[in-house]
C-alpha positions in Angstrom: 96.5 116.1 -6.2 98.2 119.6 -6.0 101.6 120.2 -7.4 102.3 123.4 -5.4 102.7 124.2 -1.7 102.9 127.5 0.2 103.9 127.8 3.9 105.9 129.9 6.4 109.4 129.2 7.4 112.8 130.7 8.3 116.4 130.7 7.2 119.6 129.9 9.0 119.6 133.4 10.6 116.1 132.7 11.9 114.7 135.3 9.6 111.1 134.8 8.6 110.5 133.6 5.1 107.5 132.7 2.8 108.4 129.3 1.2 106.7 128.1 -2.0 107.4 124.7 -3.7 106.4 123.6 -7.2 106.6 120.1 -8.6 107.8 119.8 -12.2 106.8 116.1 -12.7 108.2 115.7 -16.2 111.6 116.8 -15.1 111.3 115.0 -11.7 112.4 118.2 -9.9 111.0 120.6 -7.3 111.5 124.4 -7.6 111.7 126.1 -4.1 111.0 129.8 -4.0 111.7 131.9 -0.9 110.5 135.4 -0.2 111.9 137.5 2.7 109.7 139.0 5.3 110.0 142.5 3.7 107.9 141.4 0.6 106.0 138.5 2.2 103.0 140.6 3.3 99.7 139.0 4.3 98.2 140.1 1.1 101.0 138.4 -1.0 100.6 135.3 1.1 96.9 135.1 0.3 97.5 135.7 -3.4 100.0 132.8 -3.4 97.7 130.5 -1.4 94.5 131.3 -3.4 95.8 131.9 -6.9 99.3 130.6 -7.5 98.4 127.2 -5.9 95.6 126.9 -8.4 97.9 127.5 -11.3 96.9 131.2 -11.8 99.8 133.3 -12.9 101.1 135.6 -10.1 103.8 138.2 -10.6 106.7 137.7 -8.1 108.6 140.5 -6.4 112.1 141.2 -7.6 114.0 140.1 -4.5 113.1 136.3 -4.3 115.4 133.3 -4.6 114.8 130.1 -6.5 116.4 126.7 -5.7 116.0 123.6 -7.8 115.9 120.3 -5.9 116.0 116.8 -7.4 113.0 114.7 -6.2 114.1 111.6 -4.4 113.0 109.3 -1.6 115.9 109.9 0.8 116.8 113.6 0.3 114.6 116.4 1.7 112.7 118.7 -0.6 114.2 121.7 1.3 117.9 122.6 1.8 119.2 122.3 5.3 119.3 126.0 5.9 115.5 126.4 5.4 113.2 125.4 8.2 109.3 125.5 8.0 106.6 125.7 10.6 104.9 122.5 9.2 107.6 120.0 8.3 104.8 117.3 8.1 103.4 119.0 5.0 106.8 118.8 3.4 107.1 115.1 4.2 103.6 114.4 2.9 104.2 116.4 -0.3 107.4 114.5 -0.9 105.6 111.1 -0.7 102.7 112.2 -2.8 104.8 113.9 -5.5 106.8 110.7 -5.9 103.5 109.0 -6.7 102.6 111.8 -9.1 105.9 111.4 -11.0 105.4 107.6 -11.2 101.8 108.0 -12.4 102.9 110.6 -15.0 105.5 108.2 -16.3 102.9 105.5 -16.5 100.6 107.9 -18.4 103.5 108.8 -20.7 104.1 105.1 -21.4 100.4 104.5 -22.2 100.3 107.7 -24.3 103.2 106.5 -26.3 101.5 103.1 -26.9 98.4 104.9 -27.8 100.2 106.9 -30.5 101.6 103.7 -32.0 98.1 102.2 -32.2 96.7 105.4 -33.6 99.3 105.5 -36.4 98.6 101.9 -37.3 94.8 102.1 -37.2 94.5 105.3 -39.2 96.4 103.7 -42.1 94.0 100.7 -42.3 91.9 100.4 -45.4 89.8 97.5 -44.1 88.8 96.0 -40.8 91.6 94.2 -38.9 90.4 92.1 -36.0 93.9 91.9 -34.5 94.0 95.7 -34.3 90.7 95.6 -32.5 91.9 93.0 -30.0 95.1 95.0 -29.3 93.1 98.2 -28.8 90.7 96.4 -26.5 93.5 94.9 -24.4 95.2 98.3 -24.2 92.1 99.9 -22.9 91.6 97.1 -20.4 95.0 97.8 -19.0 94.3 101.6 -18.8 91.0 100.9 -17.1 92.6 98.7 -14.5 95.1 101.4 -13.7 92.3 104.0 -13.4 90.3 101.8 -11.1 93.4 101.2 -9.0 94.0 104.9 -8.9 97.5 104.6 -10.4 96.5 107.0 -13.1 94.9 110.4 -12.4 91.5 111.1 -13.6 92.5 113.7 -16.2 95.1 111.3 -17.7 92.5 108.5 -17.8 90.0 110.7 -19.5 92.5 111.8 -22.1 93.4 108.2 -22.9 89.7 107.2 -23.0 88.8 109.9 -25.5 91.6 108.9 -27.8 90.8 105.2 -27.5 87.1 105.9 -28.3 88.1 107.7 -31.4 90.1 104.7 -32.6 87.3 102.4 -31.7 84.9 104.5 -33.8 87.3 104.2 -36.7 87.5 100.4 -36.4 83.7 100.2 -36.0 83.2 101.9 -39.4 85.6 99.5 -41.0 84.0 96.6 -39.3 80.5 97.6 -40.4 81.6 97.6 -44.0 83.4 94.3 -43.5 80.4 92.6 -41.9 78.1 93.8 -44.7 80.3 92.1 -47.3 80.8 89.1 -45.0 77.1 88.6 -44.6 76.5 88.8 -48.3 79.2 86.2 -48.9 77.9 84.0 -46.1 74.4 84.0 -47.7 75.9 82.9 -51.1 77.8 80.1 -49.4 74.8 78.8 -47.5 72.7 78.8 -50.6 75.2 76.6 -52.4 75.4 74.1 -49.5 71.7 74.1 -49.0 71.2 73.0 -52.6 73.7 70.2 -52.1 71.9 69.0 -49.0 68.5 69.3 -50.8 69.8 67.0 -53.6 71.0 64.5 -51.0 67.7 64.5 -49.2 65.8 64.0 -52.6 68.0 60.9 -53.3 67.3 59.6 -49.8 63.5 60.0 -50.4 63.8 58.1 -53.7 65.5 55.2 -51.9 68.8 55.4 -53.7 72.0 53.8 -52.4 72.3 54.9 -48.8 76.0 54.2 -48.3 77.2 56.5 -51.1 74.8 59.2 -49.9 76.3 58.9 -46.4 79.7 59.4 -47.8 78.5 62.4 -49.9 77.0 63.9 -46.7 80.3 63.5 -44.8 82.2 65.3 -47.7 79.8 68.2 -47.5 80.3 68.4 -43.7 84.1 68.4 -44.1 84.0 71.0 -46.9 82.0 73.5 -44.8 84.9 73.9 -42.4 86.9 75.6 -45.1 84.3 78.4 -45.5 83.5 81.4 -43.3 79.9 82.0 -42.3 78.1 84.3 -39.9 77.3 82.7 -36.6 73.5 82.4 -37.5 74.2 81.0 -41.0 76.7 78.5 -39.6 74.2 77.3 -37.0 71.4 77.0 -39.6 73.6 75.0 -41.9 74.8 72.6 -39.2 71.2 72.1 -38.1 70.3 71.1 -41.7 73.2 68.7 -41.8 72.1 67.1 -38.5 68.6 66.7 -39.8 69.9 65.1 -43.0 72.0 62.7 -41.1 69.1 61.7 -38.9 66.9 61.2 -42.0 69.6 59.0 -43.5 70.0 56.9 -40.4 66.3 56.4 -40.0 66.1 55.3 -43.6 69.0 52.8 -43.0 67.3 51.4 -39.9 63.9 51.2 -41.5 62.3 53.9 -39.4 62.8 56.4 -36.6 65.1 55.2 -33.8 63.2 53.7 -30.9 63.0 55.8 -27.8 65.9 58.1 -28.7 65.4 60.4 -25.8 66.1 57.7 -23.3 69.2 56.4 -25.1 70.9 59.4 -26.5 69.5 62.7 -25.0 71.5 62.5 -21.8 74.7 61.6 -23.6 74.1 64.5 -26.1 73.6 67.0 -23.3 76.7 65.8 -21.4 78.8 66.0 -24.6 77.5 69.5 -25.3 78.3 70.6 -21.7 81.7 69.0 -22.1 82.4 70.9 -25.4 81.3 74.2 -23.8 83.6 73.5 -20.8 86.6 72.8 -23.1 86.0 76.2 -24.7 85.8 78.0 -21.4 89.0 76.2 -20.2 90.9 77.4 -23.3 89.7 81.0 -22.7 90.7 80.9 -19.1 94.1 79.5 -20.0 94.6 82.3 -22.6 93.7 84.9 -20.0 96.2 83.4 -17.5 98.9 83.4 -20.2 98.1 87.1 -20.9 98.4 88.0 -17.2 101.6 86.0 -17.0 103.1 88.1 -19.8 102.2 91.3 -17.9 103.7 89.8 -14.7 106.9 89.0 -16.5 107.0 92.4 -18.0 106.5 94.2 -14.7 109.1 91.9 -13.0 111.7 93.0 -15.6 110.8 96.6 -15.2 110.9 96.6 -11.4 114.7 96.2 -11.5 114.9 99.5 -13.5 112.7 101.5 -11.1 113.8 105.1 -10.5 113.5 105.4 -6.7 111.9 103.5 -3.9 108.4 104.7 -4.5 108.4 103.7 -8.1 109.8 100.3 -7.1 107.0 100.0 -4.6 104.4 101.0 -7.1 105.6 98.4 -9.6 105.8 95.8 -6.8 102.2 96.6 -5.9 101.2 96.0 -9.6 103.1 92.7 -9.6 101.2 91.6 -6.4 98.0 92.6 -8.0 98.6 90.7 -11.2 99.9 87.7 -9.2 96.6 87.6 -7.2 94.6 87.8 -10.3 96.5 84.9 -11.8 96.0 82.9 -8.6 92.3 83.5 -8.6 92.0 82.5 -12.2 94.2 79.4 -11.7 91.8 78.2 -8.9 88.9 78.6 -11.3 90.8 76.7 -14.0 91.6 73.9 -11.5 87.9 73.6 -10.7 87.1 73.5 -14.4 89.6 70.8 -15.1 88.1 68.8 -12.2 84.7 69.1 -13.8 86.2 68.1 -17.1 87.4 64.9 -15.6 84.0 64.2 -14.1 82.3 64.8 -17.4 84.6 62.5 -19.2 83.8 59.7 -16.8 80.1 60.4 -17.1 80.3 60.3 -20.9 82.0 56.9 -20.8 79.2 55.7 -18.5 76.5 57.0 -20.8 78.1 55.4 -23.8 78.2 52.0 -22.0 74.6 52.5 -21.0 73.6 53.3 -24.6 75.3 50.1 -25.7 73.5 48.0 -23.1 70.1 49.6 -24.2 70.9 48.8 -27.8 71.7 45.1 -26.9 68.5 44.8 -24.9 66.4 46.2 -27.8 68.0 43.6 -30.1 67.4 40.8 -27.6 63.7 41.9 -27.2 63.2 41.9 -30.9 64.7 38.4 -31.2 62.5 37.2 -28.3 59.4 38.5 -30.0 60.4 36.7 -33.2 60.7 33.4 -31.2 57.3 34.0 -29.6 55.6 34.6 -33.0 57.2 31.5 -34.5 56.2 29.3 -31.6 52.6 30.7 -31.5 52.3 30.0 -35.2 53.5 26.4 -34.7 51.0 25.8 -31.9 48.2 27.2 -34.1 49.1 24.7 -36.8 49.2 21.9 -34.3 45.7 22.7 -33.0 44.4 22.6 -36.6 45.8 19.1 -37.1 44.2 18.0 -33.8 40.9 19.3 -35.1 41.3 17.2 -38.2 41.9 14.1 -36.0 38.8 15.0 -34.0 36.7 15.2 -37.2 37.9 11.7 -38.4 37.2 10.1 -35.0 33.7 11.5 -34.9 33.1 10.3 -38.5 34.3 6.8 -37.6 32.2 6.7 -34.5 29.1 7.7 -36.3 29.4 4.8 -38.7 29.3 2.3 -35.8 25.9 0.7 -35.2 25.8 -1.4 -32.1 23.2 -2.8 -29.8 22.4 -1.0 -26.6 24.4 -2.3 -23.7 24.1 -1.7 -19.9 27.8 -0.7 -19.7 29.2 2.3 -21.5 29.5 1.7 -25.2 32.7 2.1 -27.2 31.3 5.2 -28.8 30.7 6.8 -25.4 34.2 5.9 -24.3 35.6 7.2 -27.5 33.7 10.4 -27.3 34.8 10.9 -23.7 38.4 10.3 -24.6 38.1 12.6 -27.6 36.7 15.4 -25.4 39.6 14.9 -23.0 42.1 14.9 -25.8 40.8 18.2 -27.2 40.8 19.9 -23.8 44.3 18.7 -23.2 45.4 20.1 -26.6 43.9 23.5 -25.8 45.5 23.6 -22.4 48.8 22.6 -24.0 48.5 25.4 -26.5 47.8 28.0 -23.7 50.7 26.7 -21.7 53.1 27.0 -24.6 51.9 30.5 -25.4 52.6 31.5 -21.8 56.1 30.1 -21.4 57.1 30.3 -25.1 60.0 28.1 -26.0 61.1 27.0 -22.6 58.0 24.7 -22.0 57.7 23.4 -25.6 59.1 19.9 -24.8 56.8 19.5 -21.9 53.7 20.4 -24.0 54.6 17.8 -26.7 55.2 15.1 -24.0 51.8 15.8 -22.6 50.2 15.5 -26.0 51.9 12.2 -26.6 50.7 10.9 -23.2 47.1 11.7 -24.1 47.5 9.8 -27.4 49.0 6.8 -25.7 46.0 6.8 -23.2 43.6 6.7 -26.1 45.5 3.8 -27.6 45.3 1.9 -24.3 41.6 2.4 -23.9 40.9 1.4 -27.4 42.9 -1.7 -26.9 40.9 -2.6 -23.7 37.6 -2.2 -25.6 38.6 -3.9 -28.7 36.5 -7.0 -29.6 36.4 -9.5 -32.3 33.2 -7.9 -33.8 34.8 -4.5 -33.8 37.9 -5.3 -35.7 37.1 -3.1 -38.6 36.3 -0.1 -36.4 39.3 -0.6 -34.2 41.6 -0.8 -37.2 40.2 2.5 -38.5 40.6 4.2 -35.2 44.2 2.9 -34.9 45.0 4.3 -38.3 43.6 7.7 -37.3 45.6 7.7 -34.0 48.7 6.8 -35.8 48.1 9.6 -38.3 47.7 12.0 -35.3 50.9 10.8 -33.8 52.7 11.3 -37.0 51.3 14.8 -37.3 52.4 15.7 -33.8 55.9 14.3 -34.6 56.0 16.5 -37.7 54.9 19.6 -35.8 57.5 18.8 -33.1 60.1 18.7 -35.8 58.9 22.0 -37.2 59.6 23.9 -33.9 62.2 22.5 -31.6 64.3 24.1 -28.8 67.2 24.0 -31.3 65.2 26.1 -33.6 64.6 28.7 -31.0 68.3 28.8 -30.2 69.0 29.4 -33.8 66.5 32.2 -33.9 68.1 33.9 -30.9 71.5 33.5 -32.4 70.4 34.8 -35.8 68.8 37.9 -34.1 
């Protein structure tokens, strides 16, 4: 944007004049030069238009006049006695030069801030992250003004070159600092890795798990007081997580059952929640920073020098306010998501508790099944013993052939039915577990009663000895069943479930 203007005009006597205007932005004034027609030749006009306007020095003739005018919004750049052929150019130049003055003042403000940063950074002997952040924030402000065209290109380039020089200085200090920091971080991670290795060795040896758990928690708390590089810290935290998992598996007797279904979704949700919390904090800090700028501009607008400067500051205030509004909308959405994630985490925790309870119930149920199956197996063995005794007693009987079924035939037939009933009973019990145990035992007792009834019908005087032997065997079988029933009862199964 040019700071000089050349055009034709006239004075109060209507005499032709060559009028030249020059803006002195630092002083906020405009120098008005007038040349009478006697010296304002066409050649001189071209020289002024082609060279003087481009800041090439031109020698003025002796008979010219110079008038100094204060640049303002309301007063004209020219005195009332001077008229020009293109008054629109004067009006346009007046508006543009007001912006030039404001922009120059803005540049001066940034330049002064830059000098303060330069003085502070050049005296540093080691890297200062706060100085880095201040310089970065300063350049962000400058870059915003350049993008909004509130600063001229040459002013922005000057500030950029100086800022880059200070960044280079801080980068050198940071490189040296990071080298020392990485060395120190490696030393710390070696120390903690040895402590974790000792804890894992004790876990493998089967030493007391509760003290080891407390030792691991102490290591985890102690790490927070040390500074590590990002990679070293992640590596160390992964080792701690692995050690915790190993310890928990040792305490539970093995790897946790189906962990992906019970914990993976909860872990992913919690990780997402933690990341969102960090993003919310960053967004809030950004809004607070913009609010400080807004408050600063609001204070400065009251001290504006002229309407244009006031308008420029008000435009900046509107720009910052819009930026805050946009960020606040994003922050509101993030807080809404935060609330949703918190509710989801609660649901996942309740779900994990239910899964854990179901696993314990299934384990208890399996214990009951095994105990009942074991009892049925013992019962079948006892019935086999009864069968052997009955067969032995029957084989000792020697009777004459009869037309009707003999006692031995009846006894064999009843014995076969008894064995089949016992097998069916065992299958039924294995299928329905504890719930059908009473029914199975009742059925077994009915079979035994049936045998007793049939033996009673076929009992004769000449078979007294055999009948007495059979009766003793049957009684022995009934007592065996009663013992087995007492071994496993519905009350026992209830106790097992409660114990689990």
